N, CA, C, O and CB atoms as a CASP TS submission, in Angstrom:
PFRMAT TS
TARGET T0000
AUTHOR 0000-0000-0000
METHOD Language model
MODEL 1
PARENT N/A
ATOM      1  N   ALA     1     -15.519  -4.691  -4.485  1.00  0.00           N
ATOM      2  CA  ALA     1     -15.128  -3.108  -4.746  1.00  0.00           C
ATOM      3  C   ALA     1     -13.838  -3.295  -4.218  1.00  0.00           C
ATOM      4  O   ALA     1     -12.943  -2.913  -4.971  1.00  0.00           O
ATOM      5  CB  ALA     1     -16.062  -1.790  -3.947  1.00  0.00           C
ATOM      6  N   THR     2     -13.409  -3.874  -2.914  1.00  0.00           N
ATOM      7  CA  THR     2     -12.299  -3.733  -2.268  1.00  0.00           C
ATOM      8  C   THR     2     -11.169  -4.323  -3.471  1.00  0.00           C
ATOM      9  O   THR     2     -10.335  -3.593  -4.007  1.00  0.00           O
ATOM     10  CB  THR     2     -12.402  -4.538  -0.777  1.00  0.00           C
ATOM     11  N   THR     3     -11.309  -5.565  -3.717  1.00  0.00           N
ATOM     12  CA  THR     3     -10.363  -6.119  -4.533  1.00  0.00           C
ATOM     13  C   THR     3      -9.903  -5.219  -5.749  1.00  0.00           C
ATOM     14  O   THR     3      -8.711  -5.065  -6.016  1.00  0.00           O
ATOM     15  CB  THR     3     -10.896  -7.374  -4.984  1.00  0.00           C
ATOM     16  N   ARG     4     -10.865  -4.670  -6.424  1.00  0.00           N
ATOM     17  CA  ARG     4     -10.430  -3.818  -7.454  1.00  0.00           C
ATOM     18  C   ARG     4      -9.732  -2.520  -6.974  1.00  0.00           C
ATOM     19  O   ARG     4      -8.835  -1.991  -7.630  1.00  0.00           O
ATOM     20  CB  ARG     4     -11.577  -3.496  -8.281  1.00  0.00           C
ATOM     21  N   THR     5     -10.138  -2.091  -5.931  1.00  0.00           N
ATOM     22  CA  THR     5      -9.451  -0.900  -5.254  1.00  0.00           C
ATOM     23  C   THR     5      -7.923  -1.081  -4.872  1.00  0.00           C
ATOM     24  O   THR     5      -7.081  -0.185  -4.946  1.00  0.00           O
ATOM     25  CB  THR     5     -10.224  -0.576  -3.943  1.00  0.00           C
ATOM     26  N   ILE     6      -7.697  -2.399  -4.446  1.00  0.00           N
ATOM     27  CA  ILE     6      -6.263  -2.978  -4.249  1.00  0.00           C
ATOM     28  C   ILE     6      -5.572  -3.075  -5.469  1.00  0.00           C
ATOM     29  O   ILE     6      -4.437  -2.624  -5.624  1.00  0.00           O
ATOM     30  CB  ILE     6      -6.244  -4.352  -3.629  1.00  0.00           C
ATOM     31  N   THR     7      -6.133  -3.572  -6.221  1.00  0.00           N
ATOM     32  CA  THR     7      -5.547  -4.025  -7.693  1.00  0.00           C
ATOM     33  C   THR     7      -5.210  -2.653  -8.377  1.00  0.00           C
ATOM     34  O   THR     7      -4.071  -2.522  -8.827  1.00  0.00           O
ATOM     35  CB  THR     7      -6.753  -4.969  -8.717  1.00  0.00           C
ATOM     36  N   ALA     8      -6.205  -1.501  -8.506  1.00  0.00           N
ATOM     37  CA  ALA     8      -5.705  -0.388  -8.977  1.00  0.00           C
ATOM     38  C   ALA     8      -4.479   0.289  -8.254  1.00  0.00           C
ATOM     39  O   ALA     8      -3.636   0.933  -8.879  1.00  0.00           O
ATOM     40  CB  ALA     8      -6.737   0.426  -9.036  1.00  0.00           C
ATOM     41  N   ILE     9      -4.442   0.097  -6.912  1.00  0.00           N
ATOM     42  CA  ILE     9      -3.352   0.773  -6.270  1.00  0.00           C
ATOM     43  C   ILE     9      -2.049  -0.072  -6.431  1.00  0.00           C
ATOM     44  O   ILE     9      -0.992   0.558  -6.419  1.00  0.00           O
ATOM     45  CB  ILE     9      -3.690   1.024  -4.767  1.00  0.00           C
ATOM     46  N   LEU    10      -2.005  -1.398  -6.578  1.00  0.00           N
ATOM     47  CA  LEU    10      -0.889  -1.968  -7.112  1.00  0.00           C
ATOM     48  C   LEU    10      -0.510  -1.540  -8.521  1.00  0.00           C
ATOM     49  O   LEU    10       0.579  -0.999  -8.716  1.00  0.00           O
ATOM     50  CB  LEU    10      -1.062  -3.322  -7.058  1.00  0.00           C
ATOM     51  N   GLU    11      -1.361  -1.760  -9.501  1.00  0.00           N
ATOM     52  CA  GLU    11      -1.127  -1.378 -10.662  1.00  0.00           C
ATOM     53  C   GLU    11      -0.304   0.057 -10.772  1.00  0.00           C
ATOM     54  O   GLU    11       0.823   0.230 -11.237  1.00  0.00           O
ATOM     55  CB  GLU    11      -2.385  -1.395 -11.274  1.00  0.00           C
ATOM     56  N   ASN    12      -1.124   0.940 -10.258  1.00  0.00           N
ATOM     57  CA  ASN    12      -0.584   2.338 -10.342  1.00  0.00           C
ATOM     58  C   ASN    12       0.657   2.977  -9.537  1.00  0.00           C
ATOM     59  O   ASN    12       1.376   3.884  -9.958  1.00  0.00           O
ATOM     60  CB  ASN    12      -1.636   3.100 -10.013  1.00  0.00           C
ATOM     61  N   PHE    13       0.754   2.393  -8.432  1.00  0.00           N
ATOM     62  CA  PHE    13       1.782   3.025  -7.441  1.00  0.00           C
ATOM     63  C   PHE    13       2.812   2.155  -7.314  1.00  0.00           C
ATOM     64  O   PHE    13       3.702   2.369  -6.491  1.00  0.00           O
ATOM     65  CB  PHE    13       1.260   3.335  -6.047  1.00  0.00           C
ATOM     66  N   GLN    14       2.813   0.816  -8.304  1.00  0.00           N
ATOM     67  CA  GLN    14       4.202   0.199  -8.096  1.00  0.00           C
ATOM     68  C   GLN    14       5.051   0.507  -9.109  1.00  0.00           C
ATOM     69  O   GLN    14       4.777   0.562 -10.308  1.00  0.00           O
ATOM     70  CB  GLN    14       4.205  -1.241  -7.985  1.00  0.00           C
ATOM     71  N   ARG    15       6.400   0.763  -8.423  1.00  0.00           N
ATOM     72  CA  ARG    15       7.411   1.009  -9.081  1.00  0.00           C
ATOM     73  C   ARG    15       8.323   0.103  -9.716  1.00  0.00           C
ATOM     74  O   ARG    15       8.203  -1.038  -9.270  1.00  0.00           O
ATOM     75  CB  ARG    15       7.930   1.614  -8.448  1.00  0.00           C
ATOM     76  N   GLU    16       9.322   0.245 -10.736  1.00  0.00           N
ATOM     77  CA  GLU    16      10.028  -0.660 -11.354  1.00  0.00           C
ATOM     78  C   GLU    16      10.572  -1.913 -10.766  1.00  0.00           C
ATOM     79  O   GLU    16      10.548  -3.005 -11.336  1.00  0.00           O
ATOM     80  CB  GLU    16      10.896  -0.059 -11.794  1.00  0.00           C
ATOM     81  N   ASP    17      11.154  -1.637  -9.371  1.00  0.00           N
ATOM     82  CA  ASP    17      11.654  -2.655  -8.506  1.00  0.00           C
ATOM     83  C   ASP    17      10.771  -3.238  -7.623  1.00  0.00           C
ATOM     84  O   ASP    17      11.120  -3.585  -6.495  1.00  0.00           O
ATOM     85  CB  ASP    17      12.647  -2.216  -7.797  1.00  0.00           C
ATOM     86  N   GLY    18       9.628  -3.374  -8.059  1.00  0.00           N
ATOM     87  CA  GLY    18       8.594  -4.030  -7.559  1.00  0.00           C
ATOM     88  C   GLY    18       7.773  -3.774  -6.133  1.00  0.00           C
ATOM     89  O   GLY    18       6.962  -4.524  -5.590  1.00  0.00           O
ATOM     90  N   VAL    19       8.305  -2.316  -5.659  1.00  0.00           N
ATOM     91  CA  VAL    19       8.074  -1.705  -4.500  1.00  0.00           C
ATOM     92  C   VAL    19       6.922  -0.930  -4.920  1.00  0.00           C
ATOM     93  O   VAL    19       6.804  -0.308  -5.975  1.00  0.00           O
ATOM     94  CB  VAL    19       9.238  -0.942  -3.922  1.00  0.00           C
ATOM     95  N   VAL    20       5.890  -1.064  -3.748  1.00  0.00           N
ATOM     96  CA  VAL    20       4.622  -0.339  -4.075  1.00  0.00           C
ATOM     97  C   VAL    20       4.599   1.021  -3.041  1.00  0.00           C
ATOM     98  O   VAL    20       4.690   0.901  -1.819  1.00  0.00           O
ATOM     99  CB  VAL    20       3.217  -1.431  -3.826  1.00  0.00           C
ATOM    100  N   GLU    21       4.470   2.257  -3.698  1.00  0.00           N
ATOM    101  CA  GLU    21       4.241   3.532  -3.178  1.00  0.00           C
ATOM    102  C   GLU    21       2.752   3.373  -2.435  1.00  0.00           C
ATOM    103  O   GLU    21       1.725   2.962  -2.976  1.00  0.00           O
ATOM    104  CB  GLU    21       4.316   4.694  -4.412  1.00  0.00           C
ATOM    105  N   ILE    22       2.890   3.746  -1.247  1.00  0.00           N
ATOM    106  CA  ILE    22       1.724   3.701  -0.498  1.00  0.00           C
ATOM    107  C   ILE    22       1.007   5.117  -0.714  1.00  0.00           C
ATOM    108  O   ILE    22       1.676   6.026  -0.221  1.00  0.00           O
ATOM    109  CB  ILE    22       2.062   3.368   1.024  1.00  0.00           C
ATOM    110  N   PRO    23      -0.234   5.559  -1.348  1.00  0.00           N
ATOM    111  CA  PRO    23      -0.734   6.736  -1.422  1.00  0.00           C
ATOM    112  C   PRO    23      -1.013   7.528  -0.166  1.00  0.00           C
ATOM    113  O   PRO    23      -1.546   7.045   0.833  1.00  0.00           O
ATOM    114  CB  PRO    23      -1.763   6.599  -2.105  1.00  0.00           C
ATOM    115  N   LYS    24      -0.574   8.901  -0.303  1.00  0.00           N
ATOM    116  CA  LYS    24      -0.854   9.579   1.077  1.00  0.00           C
ATOM    117  C   LYS    24      -2.065   9.361   1.792  1.00  0.00           C
ATOM    118  O   LYS    24      -1.947   9.272   3.014  1.00  0.00           O
ATOM    119  CB  LYS    24      -0.817  10.939   0.960  1.00  0.00           C
ATOM    120  N   ALA    25      -3.042   9.269   1.371  1.00  0.00           N
ATOM    121  CA  ALA    25      -4.406   9.001   1.485  1.00  0.00           C
ATOM    122  C   ALA    25      -4.508   7.961   2.781  1.00  0.00           C
ATOM    123  O   ALA    25      -5.036   8.152   3.876  1.00  0.00           O
ATOM    124  CB  ALA    25      -4.992   8.388   0.038  1.00  0.00           C
ATOM    125  N   LEU    26      -3.785   6.742   2.242  1.00  0.00           N
ATOM    126  CA  LEU    26      -4.039   5.436   2.871  1.00  0.00           C
ATOM    127  C   LEU    26      -2.696   5.425   3.947  1.00  0.00           C
ATOM    128  O   LEU    26      -2.691   4.478   4.734  1.00  0.00           O
ATOM    129  CB  LEU    26      -4.095   4.047   1.624  1.00  0.00           C
ATOM    130  N   ARG    27      -1.674   6.302   4.035  1.00  0.00           N
ATOM    131  CA  ARG    27      -0.669   6.193   4.873  1.00  0.00           C
ATOM    132  C   ARG    27      -1.265   6.065   6.222  1.00  0.00           C
ATOM    133  O   ARG    27      -0.815   5.197   6.969  1.00  0.00           O
ATOM    134  CB  ARG    27       0.246   7.281   4.733  1.00  0.00           C
ATOM    135  N   PRO    28      -2.338   6.924   6.661  1.00  0.00           N
ATOM    136  CA  PRO    28      -2.540   7.041   8.190  1.00  0.00           C
ATOM    137  C   PRO    28      -3.175   5.691   8.638  1.00  0.00           C
ATOM    138  O   PRO    28      -3.268   5.447   9.841  1.00  0.00           O
ATOM    139  CB  PRO    28      -3.544   8.351   8.614  1.00  0.00           C
ATOM    140  N   TYR    29      -3.581   4.874   7.768  1.00  0.00           N
ATOM    141  CA  TYR    29      -4.395   3.421   8.200  1.00  0.00           C
ATOM    142  C   TYR    29      -3.203   2.395   8.059  1.00  0.00           C
ATOM    143  O   TYR    29      -3.491   1.247   8.398  1.00  0.00           O
ATOM    144  CB  TYR    29      -5.879   2.916   7.024  1.00  0.00           C
ATOM    145  N   LEU    30      -1.966   2.601   7.637  1.00  0.00           N
ATOM    146  CA  LEU    30      -1.197   1.377   7.451  1.00  0.00           C
ATOM    147  C   LEU    30       0.140   1.621   8.389  1.00  0.00           C
ATOM    148  O   LEU    30       0.255   2.674   9.016  1.00  0.00           O
ATOM    149  CB  LEU    30      -0.840   1.115   5.775  1.00  0.00           C
ATOM    150  N   GLU    31       1.027   0.704   8.439  1.00  0.00           N
ATOM    151  CA  GLU    31       2.186   0.994   9.264  1.00  0.00           C
ATOM    152  C   GLU    31       2.894   2.294   8.685  1.00  0.00           C
ATOM    153  O   GLU    31       2.746   2.715   7.538  1.00  0.00           O
ATOM    154  CB  GLU    31       3.184  -0.276   9.286  1.00  0.00           C
ATOM    155  N   PRO    32       3.708   2.871   9.699  1.00  0.00           N
ATOM    156  CA  PRO    32       4.236   4.172   9.200  1.00  0.00           C
ATOM    157  C   PRO    32       5.270   3.954   7.798  1.00  0.00           C
ATOM    158  O   PRO    32       6.432   4.352   7.876  1.00  0.00           O
ATOM    159  CB  PRO    32       5.104   4.899  10.526  1.00  0.00           C
ATOM    160  N   LEU    33       4.906   3.478   6.871  1.00  0.00           N
ATOM    161  CA  LEU    33       5.720   3.391   5.734  1.00  0.00           C
ATOM    162  C   LEU    33       5.413   4.245   4.346  1.00  0.00           C
ATOM    163  O   LEU    33       4.252   4.533   4.057  1.00  0.00           O
ATOM    164  CB  LEU    33       5.713   2.017   5.449  1.00  0.00           C
ATOM    165  N   LYS    34       6.131   4.492   3.808  1.00  0.00           N
ATOM    166  CA  LYS    34       5.700   5.301   2.667  1.00  0.00           C
ATOM    167  C   LYS    34       5.713   4.426   1.257  1.00  0.00           C
ATOM    168  O   LYS    34       4.998   4.706   0.295  1.00  0.00           O
ATOM    169  CB  LYS    34       6.696   6.597   2.568  1.00  0.00           C
ATOM    170  N   ALA    35       6.562   3.421   1.296  1.00  0.00           N
ATOM    171  CA  ALA    35       6.340   2.399   0.455  1.00  0.00           C
ATOM    172  C   ALA    35       7.156   0.923   0.906  1.00  0.00           C
ATOM    173  O   ALA    35       8.182   0.808   1.576  1.00  0.00           O
ATOM    174  CB  ALA    35       6.766   2.958  -0.942  1.00  0.00           C
ATOM    175  N   ALA    36       6.456   0.045   0.391  1.00  0.00           N
ATOM    176  CA  ALA    36       6.711  -1.344   0.747  1.00  0.00           C
ATOM    177  C   ALA    36       6.557  -2.272  -0.205  1.00  0.00           C
ATOM    178  O   ALA    36       5.755  -2.049  -1.112  1.00  0.00           O
ATOM    179  CB  ALA    36       5.976  -1.740   1.726  1.00  0.00           C
ATOM    180  N   PRO    37       7.422  -3.684  -0.165  1.00  0.00           N
ATOM    181  CA  PRO    37       7.296  -4.502  -1.253  1.00  0.00           C
ATOM    182  C   PRO    37       5.896  -5.074  -1.190  1.00  0.00           C
ATOM    183  O   PRO    37       5.443  -5.275  -0.063  1.00  0.00           O
ATOM    184  CB  PRO    37       8.376  -5.550  -1.280  1.00  0.00           C
ATOM    185  N   LYS    38       5.144  -5.364  -2.247  1.00  0.00           N
ATOM    186  CA  LYS    38       3.816  -5.737  -2.403  1.00  0.00           C
ATOM    187  C   LYS    38       3.281  -6.801  -1.304  1.00  0.00           C
ATOM    188  O   LYS    38       2.132  -6.850  -0.864  1.00  0.00           O
ATOM    189  CB  LYS    38       3.686  -6.273  -3.792  1.00  0.00           C
ATOM    190  N   ASP    39       4.356  -7.636  -0.960  1.00  0.00           N
ATOM    191  CA  ASP    39       3.788  -8.608  -0.149  1.00  0.00           C
ATOM    192  C   ASP    39       4.288  -8.354   1.403  1.00  0.00           C
ATOM    193  O   ASP    39       4.626  -9.298   2.118  1.00  0.00           O
ATOM    194  CB  ASP    39       4.195 -10.049  -0.727  1.00  0.00           C
ATOM    195  N   TYR    40       4.300  -7.025   1.838  1.00  0.00           N
ATOM    196  CA  TYR    40       4.731  -6.601   3.120  1.00  0.00           C
ATOM    197  C   TYR    40       4.023  -5.332   3.567  1.00  0.00           C
ATOM    198  O   TYR    40       4.524  -4.423   4.229  1.00  0.00           O
ATOM    199  CB  TYR    40       6.198  -6.405   3.112  1.00  0.00           C
ATOM    200  N   ILE    41       2.754  -5.410   3.093  1.00  0.00           N
ATOM    201  CA  ILE    41       1.899  -4.497   3.668  1.00  0.00           C
ATOM    202  C   ILE    41       1.209  -4.778   4.639  1.00  0.00           C
ATOM    203  O   ILE    41       0.438  -5.682   4.320  1.00  0.00           O
ATOM    204  CB  ILE    41       1.177  -4.080   2.963  1.00  0.00           C
ATOM    205  N   TYR    42       1.077  -4.463   5.702  1.00  0.00           N
ATOM    206  CA  TYR    42       0.082  -4.794   7.016  1.00  0.00           C
ATOM    207  C   TYR    42      -0.567  -3.554   7.516  1.00  0.00           C
ATOM    208  O   TYR    42      -0.134  -2.403   7.465  1.00  0.00           O
ATOM    209  CB  TYR    42       0.914  -5.446   8.338  1.00  0.00           C
ATOM    210  N   PRO    43      -1.748  -4.022   8.039  1.00  0.00           N
ATOM    211  CA  PRO    43      -2.827  -3.001   8.730  1.00  0.00           C
ATOM    212  C   PRO    43      -1.892  -2.504   9.878  1.00  0.00           C
ATOM    213  O   PRO    43      -0.917  -3.082  10.360  1.00  0.00           O
ATOM    214  CB  PRO    43      -4.427  -3.787   9.371  1.00  0.00           C
ATOM    215  N   ARG    44      -2.402  -1.350  10.181  1.00  0.00           N
ATOM    216  CA  ARG    44      -2.004  -0.488  11.409  1.00  0.00           C
ATOM    217  C   ARG    44      -2.249  -1.277  12.830  1.00  0.00           C
ATOM    218  O   ARG    44      -3.242  -1.983  13.011  1.00  0.00           O
ATOM    219  CB  ARG    44      -2.924   0.933  11.397  1.00  0.00           C
ATOM    220  N   LYS    45      -1.329  -1.094  13.717  1.00  0.00           N
ATOM    221  CA  LYS    45      -1.480  -1.941  14.861  1.00  0.00           C
ATOM    222  C   LYS    45      -2.503  -1.059  15.870  1.00  0.00           C
ATOM    223  O   LYS    45      -2.179   0.077  16.217  1.00  0.00           O
ATOM    224  CB  LYS    45       0.073  -2.305  15.547  1.00  0.00           C
ATOM    225  N   ARG    46      -3.305  -1.452  16.152  1.00  0.00           N
ATOM    226  CA  ARG    46      -4.491  -0.383  17.134  1.00  0.00           C
ATOM    227  C   ARG    46      -3.777  -1.017  18.785  1.00  0.00           C
ATOM    228  O   ARG    46      -3.214  -2.047  19.156  1.00  0.00           O
ATOM    229  CB  ARG    46      -6.942  -0.982  16.807  1.00  0.00           C
ATOM    230  N   GLY    47      -4.180   0.213  19.380  1.00  0.00           N
ATOM    231  CA  GLY    47      -4.066   0.083  20.924  1.00  0.00           C
ATOM    232  C   GLY    47      -2.778   0.260  21.440  1.00  0.00           C
ATOM    233  O   GLY    47      -2.581   0.177  22.652  1.00  0.00           O
TER
END
């Protein structure tokens, strides 16, 4: 199910320039970015 979710986010939030808009609901769990290239999304650092 995780793979389908990631695929859906990439398909639905990708802009023309290839940048993926991070949905507001997921922003607290990722680095403090509003958008990132699809190969540059990292998990949030803990600690």
